[in-house]
N, C-alpha and C positions, 0 to 999 in steps of 0.2 A: 720660744719659737717651736713650731711643730712642723714635721714633715709627714706627709700622707702619701700612701701608695695604694693601688688597688690591683687585685688579680681575681680571676674567676676560675672556677673549677670546670666550666664548660663553655669557654669562649672569651678568653682574656683580651683578645684583639678587638672585641666589639665595644669595650667601655674604656673610658679614661677618667682620671681623677685629678683635680687641681691640687697640687701639693700643699698649697697654702690655705686655700679656702675649704678643701675637702669636698668640693662639688663634683659629683659623679655625672658624666655625660656619655651619650652614645657616640661611639667613634666610627661605626659602620652600620650598614642597613641590617635590620633584624628580619628574620624570616620565620614566621610562626610554624609553617609546615615543616621546617627543619628542626627547630628547637622552640618549645612552647614556654620554657622558663629557664632562668639562670640564677645561680647563687654566687654573689660577689663577696669575696673575702677582703675586707678593708683593714689595713694595719695603720696605726697611728703611733708615731714616736716623737719624743722631744729631742732637743739638741743639747741637753745637759750631759754632764759627765758624772756618773755613767748615764747613758741614755735609757729612758724608760719608754715602754710601748704597751699598747693594747690592741686587741683585734676585735672586729665586729663583722656582722654578716648583713648583706642586703639581698633580699629575695625580689627578683624581677619577673613578673608575669607578662608575657608578650600577648597583646590582644590581637586576634586574627582580623585580617582584612580580606575582602572579596577580590582576590588577585586574578583568579582564573575563570575563563568561560567554559561551560560544559562542552564536551566534544562527543558527538555521536560516533558509534563504531563504523557507520557507513553514512555517506551523504545521501545516498538513494537506496531505498529498500524496494524490492519488486516481488510481488506474490501473485499467484493465480488462485481464485476461489470459484468453485462451481456455483452456478446460479441456483442450484438446489440446496446449497449449504443451509444448515439449520440456524435459526436465531440463537445466539449464545456461543457459537463456534469461535474458537481462537483463529484469527486471521493472520496475525503477524506479531513479532516481538521486536521492539526497537529499544536501543540501550545507549545511554550517554553517561560519561564519567566526568567528574570535576575534581581537580587536584587540590582544591581548597580543603581544609580540615573543618570538622564540626559542621554547623548548620550551613556554612557557606558552600560546603561540598554536597549538600543535600539537594537532589535534583527532582523536579516535578514535571510531568509530561501533560501536554494538551494538544488537541487537534484544532488548528487555527483556521484553515481554509480547505475547501474541496469536499467537505463532508455533506454531500447533497442529501437533503431530507433526513439528516441525522442517521445515516445508514450504519455508521460505525461509532464505537465508543472506546476510549483508552483508559486503562488503569493509571491514574496519575502517579502512582508510586513505582509500579513495575514496568510500565511501558508496553504492557500487553494490549493488543488491539482486538476488539471483539465485534462480531456482527450483531447488530441490534434491530435491523430492518431487513425484510426479504429482498433478495436480489432478482433482477430481471435483465438479462443481457440485452434483450431486444429493446429495452428502454434506455439503459445506461450500461455500456460495455466496459468502461474504464473509469477509474477514480484516481485523482491526483491530490493526495492529502499532504498538507504541510503540517509537520509535527514540530512543536516547540518543546525544548528542554530548558527549564528556568531554574537557576539555583536560588537558595534562600538567603539573599543578601540582607543586610541590616535594614533596608528600606526599599521601597519600590524603585527609587532612583539608583540603588546600588546593585540591583539584581542583574545578572548577565544571562543572555539567552543564546541558545544554539538552535538551528533550524535544519531539519532533514525532510526528505520527500519520501512518502510511501505511495508507490504506484500499485494499485489493485486492479488486476485484469479479471473480468468476470468470465469464467469458463462456460462454454455453451453446453446446455442439456437439451436433448431433443424433446422440446415441449411445444412445438408448433406443427400443425398439419400442413402439408403442401396444399395450397389452395388454387383452384382454377379461377381464372378471371370471370368465368360464367359457370353456372350450374348446368345450363342446357344450351346446346349448340344446334342450329338448324342450317342445313346446307343443301342447295340444289346442284345436281351434277348431270351433265349430258350423258345419255346412254352410250354415245360413241366416244366418250373420253378415253384417251390413250392410257395404256398401262404405265404406271410410274407417275401419273399426274398427282400433284398435291391437291387434296380435296379441302383440307382445313388445317389451320395452325392452332393448336391448343396452348395457351399461355398459363404458366404456373408460377406461383410465388411461395417460397418457404423462408420464413424470417430467421430460421436457425442459420448456422454457418458450417463450413467444411462438409464432412460427409452427412451431417444431419440435414443439410440443405441440398444435397445431390439427389436428384429425382429420376426414377425409372418409370416409363410409361408402359402400359399393356392394355390390350383389348380384352377385357375380362368377360364380356357377354355380347352376344349378337353377331359374332363373326365366325360362326361354326364352319362356314364354307371357305374361309380364308379370302374373302373378296377384298379386304383391306388389310393394311399393316400400318403400324405407327412407329416412327423413328425415335431415337433416343432423345431428340430435342423437341418432340411433341408435334411432328408433322404427320397428319393422317394421309396416307398414300393409297392410290388404287393399285391393287395387286392382281385382280382378275377382271376380265371384261364384264361389263354390266349387261343385263338383259331385263328390260322393264317388264316383259311378259312373265318372266320367271320370278322376279322380285322387284316391286315398284318402290318399296320403302324399306330402309334399313334402320334398325334401332340398336345403337351400339352403347355399351358402357365402357368408358375409359377410366382406368385406375392409375393414379399417380402415387408412387410409394417412395419415400426417402430411404436413405441408406443408414439411418441411425440405428442404434441398438437400445431398446427395441425400436423398430421402424414405425412410422406413422403414415397414413395414407388418406386419400380422399377420392371421390368419384365424380365424373361428369357424364352427362347423357347427350349423345349425338344422334340426331335424326337426319338421314340423308334421303332426299327424294330424287 
């Protein structure tokens, strides 16, 4: 008769041995991330008198499984990029980690949705996001990118995926002139029009935003005697009494200038009879 027993140098509670058959089985769950291999010391003794015994070794290599899903450092990343940014500029860095060991913990990145016109590209290994197409805030002011981090499971069905959002706001650059709705305005005014009467409203549009779209008006030519004034919101107002015998026609140049840096401007021409 033989009696068998088993002990391990690094986890004796994880294995058991049948004393009669010598069959070694797993007694508890193994975790590759904690211990990748075990050495089991097996002793075998007979029941004679005196008892004789011998010792052997079993080496157990634990195969990894894809236990963990990658985790991003943030669920949402937010950045602002100037619309004048050069192609090739680094836009953002995203990062995910996977607790699995070996290839199962190796993460690859991709942009899944929101990448209109292929404006951005991501380094699949580092998670660095780059600009690969020119930006135009007036066309698209915000991008909502969905970034995937996928680990290298043993097969496509075994891979685990994490999703994060990268919000890219395009910062305005003063790249649009303020534009009048017309280049030439013609208006008839009665000679006895009262002071303060609104002669004409000039409409302006600037596709930029904030101070780049805030416009100041001025009468740059043709108003040397101060007959007219223009308000901050583009209303041309009579400032002095009209005298047809002194001046029957007024030719004014109105300048609209935005508050960007550097500023941009445009002109319109007003003829008053």
